[in-house]
MIDOSE-1310 file (N, C-alpha, C; in nm, 2 decimals, decimal comma, always signed):
residues 276
mkfa	-1,60/+2,01/-5,12/-1,75/+2,05/-5,11/-1,83/+2,04/-5,09; -1,93/+2,04/-5,02/-2,00/+2,01/-4,94/-2,15/+2,03/-4,99; -2,29/+1,98/-4,96/-2,42/+1,96/-5,03/-2,49/+1,98/-4,93; -2,63/+2,03/-4,97/-2,79/+2,06/-4,87/-2,82/+2,06/-4,97
giig	-3,01/+2,06/-4,93/-3,08/+2,07/-5,04/-3,26/+2,13/-4,96; -3,35/+2,10/-5,03/-3,45/+2,06/-4,96/-3,53/+1,99/-5,05; -3,61/+1,93/-4,95/-3,67/+1,81/-4,99/-3,78/+1,85/-5,03; -3,90/+1,82/-5,14/-4,01/+1,75/-5,14/-4,09/+1,77/-5,21
hpva	-4,22/+1,73/-5,24/-4,27/+1,75/-5,40/-4,37/+1,82/-5,44; -4,43/+1,90/-5,50/-4,27/+2,01/-5,56/-4,20/+2,07/-5,52; -4,05/+2,10/-5,52/-4,04/+2,22/-5,48/-3,96/+2,26/-5,63; -3,96/+2,29/-5,73/-3,89/+2,37/-5,87/-3,95/+2,50/-5,76
hsls	-4,09/+2,54/-5,73/-4,08/+2,70/-5,68/-4,06/+2,73/-5,56; -3,94/+2,68/-5,49/-3,89/+2,70/-5,37/-3,75/+2,82/-5,37; -3,78/+2,99/-5,31/-3,71/+3,01/-5,28/-3,57/+2,99/-5,23; -3,56/+2,90/-5,14/-3,50/+2,88/-5,09/-3,35/+2,86/-5,09
pvfq	-3,34/+2,75/-5,25/-3,17/+2,78/-5,33/-3,12/+2,92/-5,39; -3,22/+3,01/-5,36/-3,18/+3,16/-5,42/-3,13/+3,21/-5,27; -3,19/+3,23/-5,18/-3,11/+3,28/-5,05/-3,01/+3,20/-4,96; -2,99/+3,04/-4,99/-2,91/+2,99/-4,89/-2,78/+2,99/-5,03
taaf	-2,80/+2,98/-5,10/-2,62/+3,01/-5,19/-2,58/+3,11/-5,19; -2,63/+3,22/-5,14/-2,63/+3,37/-5,14/-2,51/+3,35/-4,98; -2,62/+3,34/-4,92/-2,56/+3,30/-4,78/-2,44/+3,23/-4,79; -2,40/+3,09/-4,82/-2,29/+3,05/-4,84/-2,20/+3,09/-4,92
eycg	-2,24/+3,17/-5,04/-2,10/+3,26/-5,09/-2,09/+3,35/-5,02; -2,14/+3,45/-4,96/-2,12/+3,59/-4,88/-2,02/+3,49/-4,78; -2,08/+3,44/-4,73/-1,98/+3,34/-4,62/-1,82/+3,26/-4,63; -1,82/+3,23/-4,76/-1,69/+3,18/-4,84/-1,73/+3,05/-4,78
ldvs	-1,81/+2,94/-4,83/-1,87/+2,81/-4,77/-1,85/+2,77/-4,91; -1,74/+2,68/-4,91/-1,81/+2,55/-5,09/-1,94/+2,49/-5,04; -2,04/+2,49/-5,02/-2,18/+2,47/-5,00/-2,25/+2,48/-5,15; -2,31/+2,32/-5,21/-2,38/+2,32/-5,31/-2,55/+2,27/-5,26
yalw	-2,61/+2,42/-5,24/-2,75/+2,40/-5,23/-2,83/+2,33/-5,37; -2,90/+2,23/-5,34/-3,03/+2,22/-5,48/-3,13/+2,14/-5,47; -3,24/+2,15/-5,55/-3,38/+2,13/-5,51/-3,38/+1,95/-5,51; -3,43/+1,91/-5,43/-3,42/+1,80/-5,46/-3,59/+1,71/-5,42
dtpp	-3,68/+1,74/-5,58/-3,78/+1,66/-5,56/-3,82/+1,57/-5,54; -3,84/+1,49/-5,47/-3,81/+1,37/-5,38/-4,02/+1,30/-5,37; -4,06/+1,19/-5,49/-4,15/+1,17/-5,43/-4,18/+1,09/-5,33; -4,28/+1,06/-5,29/-4,33/+0,97/-5,07/-4,21/+0,88/-5,11
gala	-4,22/+0,80/-5,25/-4,17/+0,66/-5,25/-4,02/+0,67/-5,21; -3,95/+0,75/-5,24/-3,83/+0,78/-5,29/-3,80/+0,90/-5,18; -3,86/+0,86/-5,06/-3,79/+0,94/-4,96/-3,71/+0,89/-4,88; -3,74/+0,79/-4,81/-3,65/+0,68/-4,73/-3,49/+0,65/-4,81
grlv	-3,52/+0,65/-4,95/-3,38/+0,65/-4,94/-3,28/+0,80/-4,98; -3,34/+0,87/-5,03/-3,35/+1,00/-4,99/-3,24/+1,05/-4,84; -3,32/+0,96/-4,73/-3,26/+1,00/-4,61/-3,12/+0,93/-4,65; -3,14/+0,83/-4,67/-3,03/+0,74/-4,65/-2,89/+0,81/-4,71
slrd	-2,86/+0,90/-4,85/-2,80/+0,94/-4,88/-2,78/+1,08/-4,80; -2,84/+1,14/-4,74/-2,82/+1,26/-4,62/-2,73/+1,24/-4,59; -2,66/+1,07/-4,53/-2,58/+1,04/-4,36/-2,44/+1,05/-4,45; -2,41/+1,01/-4,57/-2,29/+1,10/-4,65/-2,21/+1,22/-4,58
pryl	-2,09/+1,19/-4,53/-1,99/+1,32/-4,49/-2,03/+1,44/-4,58; -2,04/+1,38/-4,69/-2,04/+1,56/-4,79/-2,20/+1,63/-4,75; -2,30/+1,56/-4,66/-2,35/+1,66/-4,68/-2,42/+1,69/-4,57; -2,44/+1,85/-4,57/-2,45/+1,89/-4,43/-2,63/+1,91/-4,38
ganv	-2,68/+1,86/-4,46/-2,83/+1,84/-4,43/-2,97/+1,87/-4,54; -3,08/+1,88/-4,47/-3,16/+1,97/-4,58/-3,27/+2,01/-4,49; -3,37/+2,11/-4,61/-3,48/+2,16/-4,58/-3,56/+2,02/-4,65; -3,70/+2,04/-4,56/-3,82/+1,98/-4,54/-3,89/+2,11/-4,62
tiph	-3,96/+2,02/-4,69/-4,13/+2,09/-4,71/-4,22/+2,01/-4,78; -4,35/+2,05/-4,81/-4,46/+2,00/-4,84/-4,41/+1,87/-4,92; -4,45/+1,75/-4,91/-4,59/+1,69/-4,82/-4,47/+1,57/-4,69; -4,33/+1,69/-4,70/-4,21/+1,51/-4,63/-4,25/+1,58/-4,48
keav	-4,28/+1,67/-4,46/-4,26/+1,71/-4,28/-4,30/+1,63/-4,17; -4,42/+1,54/-4,18/-4,42/+1,44/-4,10/-4,34/+1,34/-4,14; -4,39/+1,35/-4,26/-4,31/+1,17/-4,30/-4,15/+1,10/-4,30; -4,08/+1,26/-4,25/-3,94/+1,24/-4,24/-3,87/+1,19/-4,09
ipll	-3,99/+1,19/-4,00/-3,95/+1,19/-3,90/-3,95/+1,04/-3,80; -4,00/+0,96/-3,84/-3,95/+0,77/-3,86/-3,79/+0,75/-3,89; -3,77/+0,82/-4,03/-3,66/+0,83/-4,04/-3,52/+0,89/-4,02; -3,52/+0,92/-3,90/-3,44/+1,03/-3,81/-3,42/+0,94/-3,69
delg	-3,22/+1,01/-3,64/-3,24/+0,91/-3,51/-3,28/+1,05/-3,41; -3,27/+1,12/-3,41/-3,29/+1,22/-3,30/-3,40/+1,35/-3,36; -3,46/+1,40/-3,26/-3,57/+1,49/-3,25/-3,53/+1,65/-3,19; -3,48/+1,75/-3,23/-3,41/+1,86/-3,16/-3,54/+1,97/-3,14
gqsa	-3,53/+2,09/-3,08/-3,58/+2,18/-3,06/-3,73/+2,17/-3,04; -3,81/+2,24/-3,15/-3,94/+2,21/-3,15/-4,01/+2,09/-3,19; -3,91/+2,05/-3,26/-3,94/+1,95/-3,40/-4,10/+1,80/-3,33; -4,04/+1,81/-3,19/-4,13/+1,67/-3,15/-4,26/+1,71/-3,09
rvga	-4,24/+1,82/-3,04/-4,41/+1,85/-3,00/-4,43/+1,91/-3,13; -4,42/+2,00/-3,26/-4,46/+2,03/-3,30/-4,53/+1,89/-3,40; -4,46/+1,80/-3,45/-4,48/+1,67/-3,48/-4,43/+1,75/-3,63; -4,34/+1,79/-3,71/-4,31/+1,81/-3,79/-4,16/+1,85/-3,81
vnti	-4,10/+1,85/-3,92/-3,95/+1,88/-3,91/-3,94/+1,96/-4,03; -3,86/+2,01/-4,03/-3,86/+2,13/-4,16/-3,68/+2,16/-4,19; -3,59/+2,11/-4,08/-3,42/+2,09/-4,13/-3,42/+1,95/-4,06; -3,29/+1,90/-4,16/-3,26/+1,77/-4,12/-3,10/+1,84/-4,08
vnrd	-3,04/+1,81/-4,01/-2,90/+1,82/-3,94/-2,82/+1,68/-3,96; -2,74/+1,68/-4,06/-2,63/+1,57/-4,05/-2,49/+1,56/-3,97; -2,47/+1,47/-3,89/-2,42/+1,49/-3,76/-2,32/+1,33/-3,77; -2,27/+1,34/-3,84/-2,16/+1,23/-3,79/-2,24/+1,09/-3,84
grlf	-2,29/+1,15/-3,96/-2,42/+1,07/-4,02/-2,48/+1,02/-3,92; -2,54/+1,10/-3,85/-2,70/+1,10/-3,75/-2,78/+1,17/-3,81; -2,84/+1,14/-3,78/-2,97/+1,28/-3,84/-3,08/+1,29/-3,72; -3,03/+1,44/-3,72/-3,13/+1,53/-3,64/-3,21/+1,57/-3,69
gfnt	-3,30/+1,58/-3,68/-3,48/+1,68/-3,73/-3,51/+1,78/-3,63; -3,51/+1,93/-3,68/-3,55/+1,97/-3,57/-3,70/+2,13/-3,70; -3,76/+2,19/-3,61/-3,83/+2,26/-3,68/-3,80/+2,42/-3,71; -3,78/+2,47/-3,78/-3,75/+2,64/-3,76/-3,89/+2,70/-3,77
dgpg	-3,97/+2,69/-3,83/-4,07/+2,71/-3,87/-4,16/+2,90/-3,79; -4,14/+2,79/-3,64/-4,23/+2,86/-3,57/-4,09/+2,97/-3,51; -3,99/+2,93/-3,45/-3,88/+3,00/-3,43/-3,83/+3,17/-3,53; -3,84/+3,15/-3,63/-3,86/+3,20/-3,74/-3,94/+3,31/-3,74
fvaa	-4,03/+3,26/-3,77/-4,16/+3,30/-3,69/-4,15/+3,47/-3,62; -4,13/+3,39/-3,48/-4,11/+3,48/-3,40/-4,01/+3,59/-3,42; -3,89/+3,54/-3,44/-3,81/+3,67/-3,50/-3,80/+3,76/-3,61; -3,90/+3,71/-3,74/-3,99/+3,81/-3,84/-3,99/+3,91/-3,72
lrne	-4,13/+3,83/-3,66/-4,20/+3,97/-3,53/-4,09/+4,08/-3,50; -4,04/+3,98/-3,39/-3,92/+4,06/-3,36/-3,84/+4,16/-3,43; -3,78/+4,14/-3,53/-3,67/+4,19/-3,59/-3,72/+4,32/-3,71; -3,81/+4,23/-3,79/-3,85/+4,27/-3,91/-4,00/+4,40/-3,86
ahfd	-4,08/+4,35/-3,80/-4,22/+4,42/-3,72/-4,21/+4,51/-3,62; -4,06/+4,49/-3,50/-4,03/+4,56/-3,43/-4,19/+4,51/-3,32; -4,22/+4,41/-3,31/-4,35/+4,33/-3,23/-4,26/+4,20/-3,12; -4,27/+4,26/-2,99/-4,29/+4,14/-2,92/-4,40/+4,07/-2,84
pdgk	-4,41/+3,93/-2,87/-4,50/+3,87/-2,88/-4,53/+3,85/-2,71; -4,45/+3,90/-2,63/-4,50/+3,87/-2,52/-4,57/+3,94/-2,44; -4,70/+3,88/-2,36/-4,82/+3,97/-2,33/-4,92/+3,98/-2,43; -4,90/+3,92/-2,58/-5,00/+3,99/-2,66/-5,13/+3,88/-2,67
rfll	-5,21/+3,90/-2,74/-5,29/+3,80/-2,78/-5,28/+3,80/-2,92; -5,30/+3,69/-2,99/-5,28/+3,64/-3,11/-5,44/+3,54/-3,19; -5,47/+3,60/-3,29/-5,51/+3,48/-3,35/-5,49/+3,48/-3,49; -5,47/+3,29/-3,46/-5,46/+3,20/-3,60/-5,51/+3,17/-3,67
lgag	-5,49/+3,22/-3,80/-5,66/+3,15/-3,88/-5,57/+3,08/-3,92; -5,63/+2,94/-3,91/-5,60/+2,78/-4,00/-5,52/+2,69/-3,89; -5,53/+2,58/-3,93/-5,45/+2,52/-3,83/-5,38/+2,40/-3,89; -5,31/+2,40/-4,02/-5,19/+2,31/-4,05/-5,10/+2,36/-4,03
gaar	-4,98/+2,28/-4,07/-4,84/+2,23/-4,01/-4,78/+2,36/-3,99; -4,80/+2,49/-4,03/-4,78/+2,62/-4,03/-4,80/+2,68/-3,87; -4,95/+2,67/-3,92/-5,00/+2,68/-3,76/-4,95/+2,61/-3,63; -4,93/+2,52/-3,65/-4,85/+2,43/-3,53/-4,77/+2,48/-3,46
giaf	-4,64/+2,51/-3,58/-4,52/+2,56/-3,55/-4,49/+2,69/-3,46; -4,62/+2,78/-3,52/-4,66/+2,89/-3,46/-4,75/+2,91/-3,32; -4,82/+2,85/-3,38/-4,85/+2,81/-3,26/-4,79/+2,82/-3,06; -4,72/+2,68/-3,09/-4,62/+2,62/-3,02/-4,52/+2,74/-2,96
alad	-4,41/+2,82/-3,02/-4,37/+2,91/-3,10/-4,45/+3,05/-2,94; -4,59/+3,05/-3,02/-4,57/+3,16/-2,95/-4,56/+3,10/-2,80; -4,62/+3,00/-2,76/-4,67/+2,97/-2,60/-4,54/+3,00/-2,53; -4,46/+2,94/-2,64/-4,25/+2,99/-2,57/-4,27/+3,10/-2,51
tras	-4,34/+3,21/-2,55/-4,28/+3,36/-2,60/-4,37/+3,37/-2,49; -4,44/+3,33/-2,37/-4,53/+3,37/-2,32/-4,67/+3,49/-2,36; -4,72/+3,48/-2,54/-4,81/+3,55/-2,52/-4,92/+3,50/-2,44; -4,99/+3,62/-2,43/-5,14/+3,65/-2,31/-5,23/+3,50/-2,39
qvai	-5,24/+3,53/-2,46/-5,37/+3,44/-2,56/-5,32/+3,42/-2,72; -5,38/+3,28/-2,71/-5,35/+3,26/-2,87/-5,49/+3,19/-2,89; -5,58/+3,19/-2,99/-5,68/+3,15/-3,03/-5,63/+3,13/-3,17; -5,66/+3,01/-3,21/-5,70/+2,92/-3,34/-5,84/+2,88/-3,42
wnrt	-5,83/+2,93/-3,53/-5,97/+2,99/-3,64/-5,96/+2,87/-3,72; -6,02/+2,77/-3,77/-6,03/+2,66/-3,88/-6,13/+2,69/-3,96; -6,16/+2,65/-4,08/-6,30/+2,59/-4,15/-6,29/+2,51/-4,08; -6,24/+2,38/-4,02/-6,27/+2,25/-4,00/-6,26/+2,34/-3,89
aara	-6,36/+2,30/-3,78/-6,31/+2,35/-3,64/-6,28/+2,19/-3,55; -6,32/+2,09/-3,59/-6,23/+1,99/-3,54/-6,06/+2,01/-3,48; -6,03/+2,04/-3,65/-5,84/+2,06/-3,61/-5,86/+2,18/-3,56; -5,87/+2,26/-3,56/-5,84/+2,40/-3,44/-5,84/+2,35/-3,34
eqla	-5,91/+2,28/-3,30/-5,96/+2,24/-3,11/-5,85/+2,13/-3,07; -5,80/+2,00/-3,23/-5,73/+1,94/-3,17/-5,57/+2,02/-3,15; -5,53/+2,14/-3,19/-5,40/+2,19/-3,22/-5,42/+2,26/-3,06; -5,56/+2,36/-3,07/-5,53/+2,37/-2,93/-5,51/+2,29/-2,81
edva	-5,55/+2,19/-2,80/-5,56/+2,09/-2,70/-5,37/+2,05/-2,71; -5,35/+2,03/-2,81/-5,23/+2,00/-2,77/-5,12/+2,07/-2,72; -5,15/+2,24/-2,77/-5,06/+2,33/-2,72/-5,08/+2,32/-2,58; -5,18/+2,34/-2,54/-5,25/+2,37/-2,42/-5,16/+2,26/-2,34
aegg	-5,16/+2,11/-2,37/-5,12/+2,01/-2,31/-4,97/+2,04/-2,26; -4,88/+2,11/-2,34/-4,80/+2,17/-2,34/-4,77/+2,31/-2,22; -4,87/+2,37/-2,20/-4,88/+2,46/-2,09/-4,92/+2,62/-2,19; -4,94/+2,62/-2,31/-4,94/+2,70/-2,35/-5,10/+2,78/-2,36
rvsa	-5,11/+2,89/-2,38/-5,29/+2,99/-2,34/-5,35/+2,98/-2,50; -5,40/+2,85/-2,52/-5,44/+2,82/-2,70/-5,59/+2,80/-2,64; -5,68/+2,85/-2,71/-5,78/+2,78/-2,73/-5,83/+2,79/-2,89; -5,94/+2,77/-2,92/-6,03/+2,74/-3,06/-6,13/+2,82/-3,04
tpsa	-6,17/+2,89/-3,19/-6,27/+3,03/-3,14/-6,33/+2,95/-3,32; -6,43/+2,94/-3,29/-6,54/+2,95/-3,37/-6,56/+3,10/-3,52; -6,47/+3,19/-3,43/-6,52/+3,31/-3,51/-6,37/+3,39/-3,56; -6,35/+3,36/-3,75/-6,23/+3,46/-3,75/-6,24/+3,60/-3,79
apdg	-6,30/+3,69/-3,70/-6,31/+3,87/-3,65/-6,18/+3,85/-3,62; -6,13/+3,98/-3,61/-5,95/+4,02/-3,50/-5,98/+4,12/-3,43; -6,18/+4,11/-3,38/-6,18/+4,20/-3,29/-6,12/+4,12/-3,20; -6,00/+4,25/-3,08/-5,98/+4,18/-2,99/-5,82/+4,13/-2,93
ydcv	-5,76/+4,16/-3,05/-5,67/+4,04/-3,06/-5,54/+4,17/-3,08; -5,45/+4,15/-3,05/-5,34/+4,22/-3,09/-5,25/+4,23/-3,26; -5,23/+4,10/-3,29/-5,19/+4,04/-3,38/-5,32/+3,91/-3,47; -5,33/+3,91/-3,60/-5,40/+3,86/-3,64/-5,33/+3,77/-3,81
vnct	-5,26/+3,61/-3,77/-5,22/+3,58/-3,90/-5,25/+3,49/-3,95; -5,18/+3,51/-4,10/-5,32/+3,41/-4,19/-5,21/+3,30/-4,21; -5,21/+3,21/-4,14/-5,18/+3,04/-4,13/-5,23/+2,96/-4,28; -5,29/+3,06/-4,36/-5,38/+2,96/-4,51/-5,28/+2,96/-4,59
sigm	-5,29/+2,92/-4,70/-5,26/+2,89/-4,84/-5,33/+3,02/-4,92; -5,46/+3,07/-4,87/-5,56/+3,15/-4,90/-5,42/+3,28/-4,95; -5,48/+3,34/-5,05/-5,41/+3,46/-5,13/-5,22/+3,41/-5,23; -5,20/+3,21/-5,17/-5,12/+3,29/-5,25/-5,13/+3,23/-5,37
egtg	-4,97/+3,29/-5,49/-5,01/+3,26/-5,61/-5,01/+3,12/-5,67; -5,13/+3,14/-5,78/-5,14/+2,96/-5,82/-5,26/+2,91/-5,75; -5,28/+2,97/-5,66/-5,43/+2,88/-5,57/-5,53/+2,92/-5,62; -5,55/+3,06/-5,71/-5,68/+3,10/-5,74/-5,78/+3,15/-5,64
tenv	-5,67/+3,19/-5,56/-5,75/+3,30/-5,47/-5,67/+3,43/-5,43; -5,61/+3,45/-5,49/-5,49/+3,56/-5,48/-5,59/+3,69/-5,49; -5,72/+3,69/-5,49/-5,81/+3,78/-5,52/-5,88/+3,79/-5,31; -5,87/+3,66/-5,26/-5,95/+3,67/-5,15/-5,85/+3,70/-5,02
spcd	-5,92/+3,76/-4,89/-5,83/+3,76/-4,77/-5,94/+3,70/-4,68; -5,87/+3,60/-4,59/-6,00/+3,52/-4,46/-5,99/+3,57/-4,37; -6,02/+3,74/-4,36/-6,05/+3,84/-4,30/-6,08/+3,95/-4,32; -6,15/+3,98/-4,27/-6,24/+4,12/-4,29/-6,22/+4,23/-4,17
fgaa	-6,12/+4,32/-4,18/-6,01/+4,38/-4,09/-6,11/+4,50/-4,06; -6,25/+4,54/-4,04/-6,36/+4,62/-4,04/-6,33/+4,66/-3,90; -6,35/+4,54/-3,79/-6,37/+4,56/-3,68/-6,27/+4,60/-3,60; -6,10/+4,53/-3,63/-5,99/+4,51/-3,55/-5,97/+4,65/-3,51
ppgt	-5,92/+4,66/-3,41/-5,87/+4,75/-3,35/-5,79/+4,83/-3,37; -5,70/+4,96/-3,34/-5,55/+5,07/-3,41/-5,52/+4,98/-3,38; -5,43/+4,97/-3,49/-5,25/+4,92/-3,44/-5,27/+4,78/-3,41; -5,35/+4,72/-3,47/-5,32/+4,52/-3,50/-5,22/+4,48/-3,59
lavd	-5,14/+4,41/-3,54/-5,08/+4,34/-3,66/-5,11/+4,25/-3,74; -5,16/+4,29/-3,86/-5,15/+4,16/-3,95/-5,03/+4,12/-4,05; -5,06/+3,93/-3,98/-4,96/+3,92/-4,08/-4,89/+3,77/-4,14; -4,90/+3,81/-4,24/-4,92/+3,72/-4,40/-4,80/+3,58/-4,35
ivyk	-4,83/+3,46/-4,37/-4,73/+3,36/-4,41/-4,68/+3,36/-4,54; -4,82/+3,38/-4,65/-4,75/+3,39/-4,80/-4,68/+3,46/-4,82; -4,56/+3,43/-4,89/-4,47/+3,51/-4,92/-4,49/+3,54/-5,09; -4,54/+3,52/-5,17/-4,59/+3,49/-5,32/-4,69/+3,55/-5,37
peet	-4,79/+3,64/-5,33/-4,70/+3,72/-5,41/-4,67/+3,83/-5,27; -4,55/+3,87/-5,23/-4,56/+3,95/-5,11/-4,64/+4,03/-5,09; -4,73/+4,12/-5,19/-4,87/+4,15/-5,11/-5,01/+4,06/-5,11; -5,01/+4,00/-5,05/-5,18/+3,94/-5,08/-5,30/+4,03/-5,03
aflr	-5,40/+3,96/-5,08/-5,54/+4,03/-5,03/-5,57/+4,06/-4,89; -5,55/+3,98/-4,82/-5,51/+3,95/-4,68/-5,47/+4,12/-4,57; -5,34/+4,14/-4,67/-5,27/+4,20/-4,64/-5,28/+4,41/-4,67; -5,37/+4,38/-4,80/-5,40/+4,51/-4,85/-5,51/+4,51/-4,77
aaka	-5,57/+4,44/-4,75/-5,75/+4,50/-4,59/-5,73/+4,54/-4,50; -5,57/+4,46/-4,47/-5,55/+4,55/-4,36/-5,48/+4,68/-4,36; -5,36/+4,74/-4,47/-5,33/+4,82/-4,50/-5,49/+4,93/-4,53; -5,58/+4,90/-4,60/-5,70/+4,96/-4,63/-5,76/+4,97/-4,53
aglp	-5,74/+4,93/-4,38/-5,83/+4,96/-4,25/-5,69/+5,04/-4,17; -5,59/+5,08/-4,21/-5,52/+5,18/-4,16/-5,43/+5,07/-4,07; -5,41/+4,93/-4,08/-5,27/+4,88/-3,95/-5,22/+4,86/-4,00; -5,09/+4,81/-3,92/-5,01/+4,78/-4,02/-4,95/+4,65/-4,02
vlgg	-4,83/+4,58/-4,13/-4,91/+4,52/-4,15/-4,73/+4,39/-4,22; -4,70/+4,30/-4,18/-4,60/+4,23/-4,21/-4,63/+4,10/-4,30; -4,52/+4,08/-4,41/-4,61/+3,93/-4,53/-4,49/+3,83/-4,52; -4,48/+3,74/-4,56/-4,41/+3,60/-4,51/-4,31/+3,61/-4,56
lpml	-4,24/+3,70/-4,67/-4,11/+3,67/-4,70/-3,97/+3,64/-4,51; -4,00/+3,75/-4,46/-3,95/+3,76/-4,29/-3,91/+3,59/-4,28; -3,97/+3,59/-4,26/-4,04/+3,38/-4,19/-3,96/+3,32/-4,30; -3,99/+3,32/-4,39/-3,92/+3,24/-4,51/-3,74/+3,24/-4,44
iyqg	-3,72/+3,37/-4,45/-3,59/+3,45/-4,45/-3,54/+3,38/-4,33; -3,56/+3,42/-4,18/-3,53/+3,36/-4,05/-3,55/+3,18/-4,04; -3,69/+3,13/-4,08/-3,66/+2,99/-4,05/-3,56/+2,94/-4,11; -3,50/+2,98/-4,26/-3,41/+2,95/-4,34/-3,26/+3,01/-4,25
alaf	-3,22/+3,13/-4,22/-3,13/+3,14/-4,17/-3,14/+3,10/-4,00; -3,22/+3,03/-3,95/-3,21/+2,90/-3,86/-3,15/+2,78/-3,88; -3,18/+2,76/-4,00/-3,14/+2,57/-4,11/-2,97/+2,62/-4,09; -2,95/+2,78/-4,15/-2,84/+2,78/-4,20/-2,72/+2,75/-4,11
elwt	-2,75/+2,82/-3,98/-2,66/+2,82/-3,88/-2,68/+2,65/-3,84; -2,80/+2,60/-3,82/-2,81/+2,44/-3,76/-2,67/+2,38/-3,85; -2,66/+2,37/-4,01/-2,55/+2,32/-4,07/-2,42/+2,38/-4,03; -2,38/+2,52/-4,02/-2,28/+2,54/-4,06/-2,24/+2,60/-3,85
gvta	-2,29/+2,63/-3,83/-2,24/+2,67/-3,69/-2,16/+2,81/-3,74; -2,21/+2,89/-3,83/-2,20/+3,01/-3,87/-2,28/+3,11/-3,84; -2,31/+3,23/-3,78/-2,43/+3,35/-3,82/-2,50/+3,34/-3,93; -2,57/+3,36/-4,02/-2,64/+3,38/-4,12/-2,62/+3,52/-4,15
pvav	-2,62/+3,56/-4,29/-2,65/+3,66/-4,30/-2,72/+3,75/-4,39; -2,86/+3,77/-4,29/-3,01/+3,77/-4,31/-3,04/+3,91/-4,40; -2,93/+4,00/-4,39/-2,91/+4,09/-4,50/-2,90/+4,06/-4,63; -2,83/+3,98/-4,65/-2,81/+3,90/-4,79/-2,89/+3,81/-4,86
mfea	-2,94/+3,75/-4,72/-3,04/+3,65/-4,80/-3,11/+3,73/-4,85; -3,19/+3,80/-4,77/-3,28/+3,90/-4,79/-3,33/+4,00/-4,94; -3,22/+4,00/-4,97/-3,16/+4,07/-5,04/-3,16/+4,00/-5,18; -3,10/+3,87/-5,21/-3,08/+3,75/-5,30/-3,25/+3,73/-5,33
arra	-3,35/+3,70/-5,23/-3,45/+3,66/-5,22/-3,55/+3,76/-5,33; -3,54/+3,88/-5,28/-3,62/+3,98/-5,33/-3,61/+4,03/-5,47; -3,47/+3,99/-5,46/-3,45/+3,99/-5,65/-3,49/+3,93/-5,72; -3,51/+3,79/-5,64/-3,58/+3,68/-5,78/-3,69/+3,70/-5,74
lgha	-3,75/+3,78/-5,68/-3,91/+3,83/-5,65/-3,94/+3,93/-5,76; -3,88/+4,01/-5,76/-3,83/+4,09/-5,86/-3,82/+4,23/-5,79; -3,81/+4,26/-5,68/-3,85/+4,36/-5,60/-3,67/+4,41/-5,58; -3,58/+4,41/-5,61/-3,46/+4,44/-5,59/-3,44/+4,55/-5,67
């Protein structure tokens, strides 16, 4: 048997074991996926254990996505530019770090919303770790414009500078108004279950052009106040579950070399959320 898991603190809420276990079982792979609640002081020891040949690697979540980087041997994909790792792969005792958040977001756009980001104008609400991965990924897809709004303007400006330095057409904006964009993305935790903001939307869609796609990266609840507001304005929407599944599918493929059974992963996640 091989092992994989998710490293974070806390991690009890994570859906990853549900859909990753379903994927391993469907593909006939003898892999056990666990929740590894890891306080900051235990992080280095946890990564030492990942070098054991029995371990395929791990997913990484809050608060360790940046802290793991000095403990790894090499960074791959977008992780170095983004400055965060959400997937670790053990290759013969060497640990490689990847960030599948941005590519997972783009895959969700294309496969679930049938929305090609090439040439499109985006407004990102928030400038945290998720927004970083998404901004870099959108720059790679040749989005015509990526505007970043954040309650703390300096964070939006810093992220815009970081992505622009890599050639992306990215800028900070002082307004969260959705007019003038093809897609508006909530990259904040506003609306997430358990935050006290479940009935709050970070955006008023009254001025949004017809057809503007509203995307929320929050997946619990599946329909947030942000998405309800967009629907009420007659706009197409995409919830956060597809990004979660696609970033997890990319991690699965990095660990195993096997094409991820995305439909199986969706089914397991939705069943766990009570919507299957």
